[in-house]
NUDRENVO-945390 format. One line per field, with one value per residue (C-alpha): residue number from 1; residue in three letters; x, y, z. Coordinates in nm, 4 decimals, padded with zeros to 6 digits. Layout:
N
k = c(NUM | ...)
r = c(Ala | ...)
xx = c(X | ...)
yy = c(Y | ...)
zz = c(Z | ...)
***
This chain:
394
k = c(1 | 2 | 3 | 4 | 5 | 6 | 7 | 8 | 9 | 10 | 11 | 12 | 13 | 14 | 15 | 16 | 17 | 18 | 19 | 20 | 21 | 22 | 23 | 24 | 25 | 26 | 27 | 28 | 29 | 30 | 31 | 32 | 33 | 34 | 35 | 36 | 37 | 38 | 39 | 40 | 41 | 42 | 43 | 44 | 45 | 46 | 47 | 48 | 49 | 50 | 51 | 52 | 53 | 54 | 55 | 56 | 57 | 58 | 59 | 60 | 61 | 62 | 63 | 64 | 65 | 66 | 67 | 68 | 69 | 70 | 71 | 72 | 73 | 74 | 75 | 76 | 77 | 78 | 79 | 80 | 81 | 82 | 83 | 84 | 85 | 86 | 87 | 88 | 89 | 90 | 91 | 92 | 93 | 94 | 95 | 96 | 97 | 98 | 99 | 100 | 101 | 102 | 103 | 104 | 105 | 106 | 107 | 108 | 109 | 110 | 111 | 112 | 113 | 114 | 115 | 116 | 117 | 118 | 119 | 120 | 121 | 122 | 123 | 124 | 125 | 126 | 127 | 128 | 129 | 130 | 131 | 132 | 133 | 134 | 135 | 136 | 137 | 138 | 139 | 140 | 141 | 142 | 143 | 144 | 145 | 146 | 147 | 148 | 149 | 150 | 151 | 152 | 153 | 154 | 155 | 156 | 157 | 158 | 159 | 160 | 161 | 162 | 163 | 164 | 165 | 166 | 167 | 168 | 169 | 170 | 171 | 172 | 173 | 174 | 175 | 176 | 177 | 178 | 179 | 180 | 181 | 182 | 183 | 184 | 185 | 186 | 187 | 188 | 189 | 190 | 191 | 192 | 193 | 194 | 195 | 196 | 197 | 198 | 199 | 200 | 201 | 202 | 203 | 204 | 205 | 206 | 207 | 208 | 209 | 210 | 211 | 212 | 213 | 214 | 215 | 216 | 217 | 218 | 219 | 220 | 221 | 222 | 223 | 224 | 225 | 226 | 227 | 228 | 229 | 230 | 231 | 232 | 233 | 234 | 235 | 236 | 237 | 238 | 239 | 240 | 241 | 242 | 243 | 244 | 245 | 246 | 247 | 248 | 249 | 250 | 251 | 252 | 253 | 254 | 255 | 256 | 257 | 258 | 259 | 260 | 261 | 262 | 263 | 264 | 265 | 266 | 267 | 268 | 269 | 270 | 271 | 272 | 273 | 274 | 275 | 276 | 277 | 278 | 279 | 280 | 281 | 282 | 283 | 284 | 285 | 286 | 287 | 288 | 289 | 290 | 291 | 292 | 293 | 294 | 295 | 296 | 297 | 298 | 299 | 300 | 301 | 302 | 303 | 304 | 305 | 306 | 307 | 308 | 309 | 310 | 311 | 312 | 313 | 314 | 315 | 316 | 317 | 318 | 319 | 320 | 321 | 322 | 323 | 324 | 325 | 326 | 327 | 328 | 329 | 330 | 331 | 332 | 333 | 334 | 335 | 336 | 337 | 338 | 339 | 340 | 341 | 342 | 343 | 344 | 345 | 346 | 347 | 348 | 349 | 350 | 351 | 352 | 353 | 354 | 355 | 356 | 357 | 358 | 359 | 360 | 361 | 362 | 363 | 364 | 365 | 366 | 367 | 368 | 369 | 370 | 371 | 372 | 373 | 374 | 375 | 376 | 377 | 378 | 379 | 380 | 381 | 382 | 383 | 384 | 385 | 386 | 387 | 388 | 389 | 390 | 391 | 392 | 393 | 394)
r = c(Met | Ser | Thr | Asn | Lys | Gln | His | Ser | Pro | Phe | Tyr | Asn | Val | Leu | Gln | Arg | Glu | Leu | His | Arg | Met | Val | Ser | Arg | Arg | Leu | Tyr | Phe | Gly | Val | Cys | Ile | Val | Leu | Pro | Leu | Phe | Cys | Ile | Phe | Phe | Met | Ser | Thr | Ile | Phe | Gly | Asn | Gly | Gln | Met | Glu | Asn | Ile | Pro | Val | Ala | Ile | Val | Asp | Gln | Asp | Gln | Thr | Ala | Leu | Ser | Arg | Glu | Leu | Ile | Arg | Gln | Val | Glu | Ala | Val | Pro | Thr | Phe | Arg | Val | Thr | His | His | Tyr | Val | Asp | Ala | Glu | Thr | Ala | Arg | Lys | Ala | Thr | Gln | Ala | Lys | Glu | Ile | Tyr | Gly | Tyr | Leu | Val | Ile | Pro | Asn | Arg | Phe | Glu | Glu | Asp | Val | Thr | Gly | Gly | Arg | Gln | Ala | Thr | Leu | Ser | Tyr | Tyr | Tyr | His | Tyr | Ala | Leu | Leu | Ser | Val | Gly | Gly | Glu | Val | Arg | Gly | Ala | Phe | Glu | Ser | Leu | Leu | Arg | Thr | Phe | Ser | Met | Ala | Pro | Ile | Val | Val | Gln | Ala | Thr | Ala | Met | Gly | Ile | Ser | Gln | Lys | Glu | Val | Ser | Thr | Phe | Leu | Val | Pro | Ile | Arg | Ala | Gln | Asn | His | Pro | Leu | Phe | Asn | Pro | Asp | Leu | Asp | Tyr | Ser | Val | Tyr | Leu | Ser | Asn | Pro | Phe | Phe | Phe | Ile | Phe | Phe | Gln | Val | Ile | Ile | Leu | Leu | Thr | Thr | Val | Tyr | Ala | Val | Gly | Ser | Glu | Ile | Lys | Phe | Arg | Thr | Gly | Asp | Glu | Trp | Leu | Ala | Thr | Ala | Lys | Met | Asn | Met | Val | Thr | Ala | Leu | Phe | Gly | Lys | Leu | Leu | Pro | Tyr | Thr | Ile | Ile | Phe | Ser | Leu | Met | Ser | Ile | Leu | Gly | Asn | Tyr | Val | Met | Phe | Gly | Ile | Met | Asn | Ile | Pro | Phe | Ser | Cys | Gly | Phe | Trp | Pro | Leu | Asn | Leu | Thr | Ser | Ile | Leu | Phe | Val | Ile | Ala | Ser | Gln | Ala | Leu | Ala | Val | Phe | Leu | Phe | Ser | Ile | Phe | Pro | Ala | Ile | Ser | Ile | Ile | Ile | Ser | Ile | Val | Ser | Met | Val | Gly | Ser | Leu | Gly | Ala | Thr | Leu | Ser | Gly | Val | Thr | Phe | Pro | Ala | Pro | Ser | Met | Tyr | Ala | Pro | Val | Tyr | Tyr | Thr | Ser | Phe | Leu | Phe | Pro | Val | Arg | His | Phe | Val | Glu | Ile | Asn | Gln | Asn | Leu | Leu | Tyr | Gly | Asp | Tyr | Gly | Phe | Ala | Tyr | Thr | Trp | Trp | Asn | Phe | Ser | Ala | Leu | Phe | Cys | Phe | Ile | Leu | Val | Ala | Phe | Gly | Met | Val | Pro | His | Leu | Lys | Ser | Ala | Ile | Leu | Ser | His | Lys | Tyr | Glu | Asn | Ile | Lys)
xx = c(24.8636 | 24.6819 | 24.7243 | 24.8853 | 25.1717 | 25.2533 | 25.3355 | 25.5783 | 25.4634 | 25.4992 | 25.2624 | 25.0122 | 25.0141 | 24.9791 | 24.6878 | 24.5232 | 24.5519 | 24.4140 | 24.1125 | 24.0635 | 24.0863 | 23.8254 | 23.5905 | 23.5430 | 23.4384 | 23.6277 | 23.9573 | 23.8296 | 23.7274 | 24.0545 | 24.2876 | 24.1133 | 23.8346 | 24.0062 | 24.3360 | 24.1449 | 23.9383 | 24.2578 | 24.4034 | 24.0853 | 24.0516 | 24.4088 | 24.4150 | 24.0985 | 24.0834 | 24.2972 | 24.1033 | 24.3154 | 24.5790 | 24.5094 | 24.3111 | 24.0386 | 23.7099 | 23.8027 | 23.5132 | 23.6095 | 23.4184 | 23.4452 | 23.3789 | 23.3268 | 23.2972 | 23.3778 | 23.1152 | 23.2938 | 23.3942 | 23.7485 | 23.6294 | 23.3968 | 23.6901 | 23.8944 | 23.6067 | 23.5901 | 23.9618 | 23.9191 | 23.6353 | 23.8568 | 24.1212 | 24.0750 | 24.1747 | 23.8787 | 23.5040 | 23.3439 | 23.0450 | 22.9518 | 22.9551 | 22.9467 | 22.8926 | 23.1132 | 23.4338 | 23.2974 | 23.0425 | 23.3135 | 23.5409 | 23.2706 | 23.2037 | 23.5745 | 23.5830 | 23.2817 | 23.4610 | 23.1826 | 23.4618 | 23.8402 | 23.9347 | 23.8023 | 23.9231 | 23.8359 | 23.8090 | 23.8066 | 23.5938 | 23.7349 | 23.9630 | 23.9125 | 23.9460 | 24.2819 | 24.4138 | 24.3155 | 24.4375 | 24.7839 | 24.7497 | 24.8429 | 24.5545 | 24.5487 | 24.3823 | 24.3546 | 24.2921 | 24.2347 | 24.2504 | 24.1941 | 24.5402 | 24.4429 | 24.4338 | 24.7860 | 24.7439 | 24.4208 | 24.5491 | 24.8714 | 24.6804 | 24.4501 | 24.7402 | 24.9437 | 24.6510 | 24.5710 | 24.9359 | 24.9751 | 24.6514 | 24.7094 | 25.0740 | 24.9632 | 24.6666 | 24.8780 | 25.1043 | 24.8176 | 24.7805 | 25.1526 | 25.1509 | 24.8512 | 25.0084 | 25.3475 | 25.1913 | 24.9968 | 25.3302 | 25.4659 | 25.6787 | 25.6700 | 25.5207 | 25.8496 | 26.0345 | 25.7673 | 25.7907 | 26.1712 | 26.1432 | 25.8811 | 26.0401 | 26.4119 | 26.4912 | 26.2664 | 26.2643 | 26.2138 | 26.0546 | 26.1375 | 25.9708 | 26.1716 | 26.0023 | 25.6541 | 25.6413 | 25.2597 | 25.2511 | 25.0165 | 24.9135 | 24.8615 | 25.2224 | 25.3542 | 25.0790 | 24.8898 | 25.1615 | 25.2886 | 24.9373 | 24.8282 | 25.1104 | 25.0408 | 24.6825 | 24.8079 | 25.0386 | 24.7427 | 24.5617 | 24.8711 | 24.9233 | 24.5610 | 24.5290 | 24.8524 | 24.7761 | 24.4237 | 24.5468 | 24.7919 | 24.5771 | 24.2688 | 24.4550 | 24.4636 | 24.1190 | 23.9471 | 24.1735 | 24.3208 | 24.6838 | 24.7723 | 24.6300 | 24.8239 | 25.1539 | 25.0813 | 25.0289 | 25.3734 | 25.5298 | 25.5753 | 25.8065 | 25.7016 | 25.8972 | 25.7276 | 25.3911 | 25.4439 | 25.5804 | 25.2970 | 25.0327 | 25.1619 | 25.2770 | 24.9293 | 24.8884 | 25.2407 | 25.1632 | 24.8243 | 24.9534 | 25.2594 | 25.0357 | 24.8172 | 25.1217 | 25.2365 | 24.8872 | 24.8914 | 25.2235 | 25.0907 | 24.7746 | 24.9597 | 25.2676 | 25.1332 | 24.7759 | 24.7910 | 25.1341 | 25.2880 | 25.6519 | 25.9290 | 26.3022 | 26.3517 | 26.2019 | 25.9065 | 26.1238 | 26.2920 | 25.9530 | 25.7892 | 26.0751 | 26.0810 | 25.7050 | 25.7344 | 26.0070 | 25.7807 | 25.4965 | 25.7222 | 25.8672 | 25.5148 | 25.4142 | 25.7288 | 25.6387 | 25.2924 | 25.4389 | 25.6786 | 25.4002 | 25.1705 | 25.4481 | 25.4682 | 25.0906 | 24.9480 | 24.5861 | 24.3890 | 24.1557 | 24.4567 | 24.6789 | 24.4127 | 24.4090 | 24.7883 | 24.8553 | 24.5854 | 24.7730 | 25.1053 | 24.9603 | 24.8290 | 25.1627 | 25.3385 | 25.1254 | 25.2186 | 25.5892 | 25.6408 | 25.7602 | 25.5060 | 25.2976 | 25.5661 | 25.9453 | 26.0688 | 26.4045 | 26.2072 | 26.0191 | 26.1092 | 26.4304 | 26.2892 | 25.9935 | 26.2267 | 26.4329 | 26.1173 | 26.0017 | 26.2704 | 26.0866 | 25.8196 | 25.8702 | 25.6697 | 25.9273 | 26.2062 | 25.9823 | 25.9011 | 26.2729 | 26.3536 | 26.0566 | 26.1333 | 26.4888 | 26.3618 | 26.0890 | 26.2644 | 26.6184 | 26.7191 | 27.0434 | 27.1552 | 27.1761 | 27.4455 | 27.1844 | 26.9268 | 27.1225 | 27.0578 | 26.6829 | 26.6905 | 26.8916 | 26.6322 | 26.3516 | 26.5465 | 26.6058 | 26.2299 | 26.2335 | 26.5247 | 26.3614 | 26.0414 | 26.2454 | 26.3854 | 26.0343 | 25.9288 | 26.0120 | 25.8088 | 25.5137 | 25.5314 | 25.5343 | 25.2325 | 25.0371 | 25.1248 | 25.0541 | 24.6846 | 24.6700 | 24.5755 | 24.2759 | 24.0332 | 24.1235 | 23.8189)
yy = c(13.0558 | 12.7419 | 12.6014 | 12.2805 | 12.4732 | 12.6459 | 12.3202 | 12.0369 | 11.7241 | 11.5240 | 11.7604 | 11.7437 | 11.3620 | 11.3549 | 11.5992 | 11.3995 | 11.0740 | 11.2307 | 11.3488 | 10.9956 | 10.8512 | 11.0789 | 11.0428 | 10.6658 | 10.4958 | 10.1832 | 10.3448 | 10.4336 | 10.0722 | 09.9124 | 10.1752 | 10.2421 | 09.9976 | 09.6702 | 09.7422 | 09.8523 | 09.5343 | 09.3263 | 09.4996 | 09.4376 | 09.0803 | 08.9738 | 09.1435 | 08.9663 | 08.6312 | 08.4419 | 08.5662 | 08.5118 | 08.3365 | 07.9853 | 07.6985 | 07.6188 | 07.4286 | 07.2010 | 06.9539 | 06.6002 | 06.2886 | 06.0013 | 05.6351 | 05.4798 | 05.1038 | 05.0417 | 05.2517 | 05.2369 | 05.4846 | 05.5030 | 05.5712 | 05.8440 | 06.0006 | 05.9998 | 06.1640 | 06.4388 | 06.5033 | 06.5245 | 06.7743 | 06.9847 | 07.0365 | 07.3887 | 07.2672 | 07.0271 | 07.0590 | 06.7169 | 06.7414 | 06.3758 | 06.0462 | 05.7479 | 05.3799 | 05.2492 | 05.3663 | 05.3335 | 05.6109 | 05.8335 | 05.7653 | 05.8699 | 06.1856 | 06.2691 | 06.2187 | 06.4489 | 06.7092 | 06.7073 | 06.6382 | 06.6588 | 06.3670 | 06.1041 | 05.8892 | 05.5210 | 05.3692 | 04.9922 | 04.7344 | 04.6014 | 04.9060 | 04.9549 | 04.5810 | 04.5681 | 04.8778 | 04.7580 | 04.4060 | 04.5285 | 04.4299 | 04.6479 | 04.8671 | 05.0540 | 05.3861 | 05.4812 | 05.8272 | 05.9338 | 06.2795 | 06.4557 | 06.5370 | 06.6730 | 07.0100 | 07.0152 | 07.2910 | 07.1511 | 06.7948 | 06.8975 | 07.0712 | 06.7716 | 06.5266 | 06.7371 | 06.7780 | 06.4053 | 06.3130 | 06.5500 | 06.4312 | 06.0584 | 06.0775 | 06.2170 | 05.9811 | 05.6728 | 05.7504 | 05.7868 | 05.4118 | 05.3807 | 05.6921 | 05.5635 | 05.2214 | 05.3664 | 05.6168 | 05.3338 | 05.1553 | 05.4591 | 05.6043 | 05.9811 | 06.1465 | 06.3216 | 05.9904 | 05.8434 | 06.1418 | 06.1121 | 05.7424 | 05.7882 | 06.0964 | 06.0891 | 06.3595 | 06.6633 | 06.8821 | 07.2562 | 07.4145 | 07.7758 | 07.8832 | 08.1771 | 08.4958 | 08.3476 | 08.2004 | 08.1825 | 07.9882 | 08.2563 | 08.2110 | 08.5840 | 08.6604 | 08.4574 | 08.4768 | 08.8078 | 09.0367 | 08.8280 | 08.7230 | 09.0869 | 09.1735 | 08.8638 | 08.9839 | 09.3391 | 09.2360 | 09.1026 | 09.4361 | 09.6313 | 09.4157 | 09.4339 | 09.8075 | 09.8890 | 09.6878 | 09.8295 | 10.1878 | 10.1438 | 09.9072 | 10.1266 | 10.3778 | 10.1172 | 09.9753 | 10.3156 | 10.4386 | 10.7251 | 10.6164 | 10.8867 | 11.1553 | 11.0125 | 11.0196 | 11.3628 | 11.4956 | 11.3561 | 11.5092 | 11.1546 | 11.0623 | 10.7150 | 10.7315 | 11.0587 | 10.9118 | 10.6090 | 10.8093 | 11.0600 | 10.7893 | 10.5510 | 10.8023 | 10.8518 | 10.4755 | 10.4419 | 10.7007 | 10.5504 | 10.1927 | 10.3001 | 10.4720 | 10.1612 | 09.9409 | 10.1737 | 10.1654 | 09.7859 | 09.7764 | 10.0142 | 09.8100 | 09.4803 | 09.5896 | 09.8945 | 09.7953 | 09.4144 | 09.4246 | 09.1595 | 09.1414 | 09.2600 | 09.3154 | 09.6363 | 09.9832 | 10.0982 | 10.2766 | 09.9626 | 09.7897 | 10.0834 | 10.1499 | 09.7815 | 09.7918 | 10.0956 | 09.9233 | 09.6196 | 09.8369 | 09.9905 | 09.6495 | 09.5058 | 09.7977 | 09.7420 | 09.3752 | 09.4775 | 09.7192 | 09.4481 | 09.1923 | 09.4413 | 09.5382 | 09.1722 | 09.1246 | 09.4744 | 09.3607 | 09.4232 | 09.1257 | 08.8916 | 09.0607 | 09.0653 | 08.6855 | 08.6648 | 08.8936 | 08.7150 | 08.3907 | 08.5557 | 08.6880 | 08.3442 | 08.1797 | 08.4436 | 08.3445 | 07.9794 | 08.0415 | 08.3074 | 08.0475 | 08.1452 | 07.8274 | 07.5860 | 07.6364 | 07.7323 | 07.5455 | 07.2214 | 07.2732 | 07.0917 | 07.2577 | 07.4208 | 07.5539 | 07.6878 | 07.8847 | 08.0052 | 08.1577 | 08.4262 | 08.5694 | 08.7087 | 09.0280 | 08.8882 | 08.6102 | 08.8616 | 09.0792 | 08.7859 | 08.7048 | 09.0650 | 09.0965 | 08.7740 | 08.8954 | 09.2275 | 09.0741 | 08.7756 | 08.8919 | 09.1987 | 09.0214 | 09.2979 | 09.4019 | 09.1417 | 08.8650 | 09.0306 | 09.2592 | 09.0355 | 09.0375 | 09.4177 | 09.4022 | 09.1693 | 09.4133 | 09.6917 | 09.4601 | 09.4395 | 09.8176 | 09.8038 | 09.5256 | 09.7305 | 10.0250 | 09.7953 | 09.7216 | 10.0872 | 10.1188 | 09.8067 | 09.9452 | 10.2750 | 10.0911 | 09.8846 | 10.2000 | 10.3791 | 10.0745 | 10.0667 | 09.6963 | 09.5917 | 09.8235 | 09.5815 | 09.2753 | 09.1886)
zz = c(25.9428 | 26.0654 | 26.4129 | 26.2851 | 26.1260 | 26.4524 | 26.6277 | 26.5667 | 26.3798 | 26.7029 | 26.8847 | 26.6008 | 26.5971 | 26.9755 | 26.9668 | 26.6886 | 26.8842 | 27.2016 | 27.0033 | 26.8676 | 27.2178 | 27.3739 | 27.0769 | 27.1275 | 27.4509 | 27.3442 | 27.4392 | 27.7859 | 27.8360 | 27.7297 | 27.8776 | 28.2092 | 28.2903 | 28.1932 | 28.3756 | 28.6862 | 28.6680 | 28.6409 | 28.9465 | 29.1453 | 29.0189 | 29.0938 | 29.4334 | 29.5517 | 29.3700 | 29.6242 | 29.9265 | 30.2370 | 30.0261 | 30.1515 | 30.0020 | 30.2537 | 30.2566 | 29.9671 | 29.9219 | 30.0275 | 30.1285 | 30.3764 | 30.3030 | 30.6477 | 30.6118 | 30.9791 | 31.1599 | 31.4974 | 31.7655 | 31.6279 | 31.2726 | 31.3997 | 31.5898 | 31.2685 | 31.0810 | 31.3454 | 31.2982 | 30.9215 | 30.9651 | 31.1919 | 30.9216 | 30.7731 | 30.4274 | 30.4139 | 30.4039 | 30.4335 | 30.2019 | 30.1537 | 30.3423 | 30.1095 | 30.1881 | 29.9059 | 29.7393 | 29.3859 | 29.4396 | 29.5886 | 29.2919 | 29.0454 | 29.2483 | 29.2335 | 28.8580 | 28.8263 | 29.0460 | 29.3020 | 29.5514 | 29.5199 | 29.7400 | 29.9777 | 30.2662 | 30.2897 | 30.6395 | 30.5801 | 30.7545 | 31.0877 | 31.1127 | 31.4869 | 31.5499 | 31.3728 | 31.5539 | 31.9030 | 31.8236 | 31.7310 | 31.3679 | 31.0754 | 30.9592 | 30.6323 | 30.5552 | 30.1884 | 30.0521 | 29.6941 | 29.5405 | 29.2082 | 29.0739 | 28.7329 | 28.9118 | 29.0527 | 29.3098 | 29.4562 | 29.4461 | 29.6183 | 29.8976 | 29.9515 | 29.9540 | 30.1962 | 30.4363 | 30.4333 | 30.4893 | 30.7849 | 30.9464 | 30.9005 | 31.0097 | 31.3439 | 31.3714 | 31.3010 | 31.5968 | 31.8432 | 31.9344 | 32.0058 | 32.2235 | 32.4209 | 32.4832 | 32.5752 | 32.8134 | 32.9810 | 33.0376 | 33.2205 | 32.9421 | 32.9243 | 32.6205 | 32.5480 | 32.5337 | 32.3077 | 32.0732 | 32.0624 | 31.9790 | 31.7091 | 31.5510 | 31.6364 | 31.3797 | 31.3553 | 31.0484 | 31.0755 | 30.7719 | 30.6933 | 30.3645 | 30.2374 | 30.1142 | 30.1666 | 30.5182 | 30.5231 | 30.1939 | 30.0643 | 29.7010 | 29.6501 | 29.7460 | 29.4550 | 29.1942 | 29.2187 | 29.0841 | 28.7897 | 28.6864 | 28.6767 | 28.4385 | 28.2277 | 28.1767 | 28.1392 | 27.8546 | 27.6575 | 27.7026 | 27.5929 | 27.2843 | 27.1735 | 27.2356 | 27.0541 | 26.7416 | 26.7314 | 26.7700 | 26.4818 | 26.2749 | 26.2892 | 26.0707 | 25.7945 | 25.8684 | 25.8476 | 25.5632 | 25.7645 | 25.7320 | 25.4774 | 25.7047 | 25.9990 | 25.8079 | 25.6645 | 26.0178 | 26.1069 | 25.7904 | 25.6547 | 25.9446 | 26.0589 | 26.3866 | 26.4792 | 26.3844 | 26.6105 | 26.9026 | 26.8930 | 26.8593 | 27.1288 | 27.3904 | 27.5489 | 27.5839 | 27.7269 | 27.9932 | 28.0827 | 28.0964 | 28.2965 | 28.5510 | 28.5681 | 28.6310 | 28.9091 | 29.0579 | 29.0404 | 29.2264 | 29.4892 | 29.5463 | 29.5766 | 29.7679 | 29.9483 | 30.0346 | 30.0274 | 30.1964 | 29.9739 | 30.0923 | 29.8615 | 29.9015 | 29.7040 | 29.6916 | 29.4842 | 29.2292 | 29.0870 | 29.0636 | 28.8899 | 28.6478 | 28.5529 | 28.4985 | 28.2700 | 28.0684 | 28.0391 | 27.9072 | 27.6394 | 27.5418 | 27.5057 | 27.2840 | 27.0784 | 27.0355 | 26.9192 | 26.6617 | 26.5410 | 26.4978 | 26.3257 | 26.0857 | 25.9791 | 25.9556 | 25.8885 | 25.8746 | 26.1916 | 26.1446 | 26.1386 | 26.3941 | 26.6673 | 26.6642 | 26.6502 | 26.9459 | 27.1466 | 27.0854 | 27.1705 | 27.4960 | 27.5879 | 27.5078 | 27.7153 | 28.0135 | 27.9660 | 27.9079 | 28.1745 | 28.4258 | 28.6919 | 28.7051 | 28.5847 | 28.6064 | 28.2615 | 28.2874 | 28.3312 | 28.0051 | 27.6832 | 27.5593 | 27.2395 | 27.4396 | 27.7090 | 27.4568 | 27.2841 | 27.6132 | 27.5814 | 27.2801 | 27.5133 | 27.7187 | 28.0101 | 28.0560 | 28.1121 | 28.3265 | 28.5556 | 28.5900 | 28.6842 | 28.9184 | 29.1028 | 29.1562 | 29.2930 | 29.5093 | 29.6593 | 29.7193 | 29.5199 | 29.4297 | 29.2031 | 28.8404 | 28.7663 | 28.7763 | 28.5509 | 28.3185 | 28.0211 | 28.0918 | 28.0879 | 27.7652 | 27.6132 | 27.6907 | 27.5203 | 27.2233 | 27.1668 | 27.1204 | 26.8762 | 26.6733 | 26.6483 | 26.5131 | 26.2476 | 26.1185 | 26.0907 | 25.7175 | 25.6414 | 25.8375 | 25.6483 | 25.3155 | 25.4226 | 25.5078 | 25.1857 | 24.9670 | 25.0738 | 24.9881 | 25.3426 | 25.3699 | 25.2064 | 25.4145 | 25.6246)
***
C-alpha cells in the first residue's frame, strides 16, 4: 500500500504544498523575507516620530538687527532647517515649487523701522501644501514662532513702563488653552501610522501570494493532480494548500505586533491576545478575498494585476490617511468591501480605548463574511480548474 493511501486527503494536500514551497525560493521570499522587510521598514521609517529639519528659506529684505534676531529664532526651531537665504521672494517661490524647500519667510523692507515706530508690520510666510503632512508641520511651526515673536515688542514696552510680565501675559492672552492629545501625547507619527501601514502592505503580500499559490496550479497544468490528491474535494484542496501560508502569515502578524507594541513601546489599551487574534482573522479574511477574486478571474496573468489594484485601493480606503466618513459617499460605502478597512476599525478601537465588542461586532462579522463568500465561490473555482480553458491564457 502506498504512503498516500495511508493518510487523509487533507494531509496529502498539505504535504504536497509544503514540498512545493521548499522547492522554490520564491515562496521563501514572499512568505518570510518580504513580511520581515515590511516590519523593519514600518518600525524605522518614522525615526523618532517627529518631523524635524524640514528645509525652509528666509527672504530678508530688511537686513537689520531685528530681522537677524528673527532669523536666529527660526533657525532654533527643531522643525526647521534653514538651507537658503534669498534676496527676493520670486526665487524662493520657484524653489518651493521645485521642492528644494518646503516653505519660506519673507521679512519686508523697513520691518524694524515699522516695529520700533509703533506702526503695523507684516510678516508673510509661504509653504508647500501639496504634501499635507509636511505643509501642516511647516504652517504650525511658523504660526507658533511668529505668535510669540509678535508679542515681544508689547512685552518690552510694557515692562519698561513698570508693568509686570505676568500682568502683560494676562492682558495679551486672557484665556489660555491647554492641549491634551489623547492616546498620542507626543504627536508621534509612528504611534498612529506604523501598525496600520504594516498591515496595509501585508495585505498586498497575502493577496498576491494566495492567488499565485492557487493560480500556479492552473498555470503549470497541475490542477488535476491537486484535486486528485484531495479526492476531488475542493474545500479540502484549498484548506490543505492555504494552511501553511495562514500559519506563516499569522506568525508574521504576531511578530509585527510584538515589534511595534513590545519593542517600540507604541501605547495600546488592550492586551496582546485581542491584537493577535484580530490579526489572524485579518490574515484569513484576506486569503478568502484572494480566493474569491481568483474564482472570478481564474487566470494568473489577469488576477495578479487585479489583486495589486485591490491592495492599493484598500490602502487608500482604509481610513488611515484620510477619514473615511469624509469621503464621497459611494467611495465611503465601497471601502467596506476591503478587509483592511474593517481591520483598521477594530484595531483603532483596541488601541485607543478598547471600548468593547459592541462597537466593532459588525466589523468582525464583515471579516467572517469574506470567508463565507469565498466558500460560495468554491464550486466555480473547481469548474474552472477542471475545464482547463484558463491554462493557455498568457
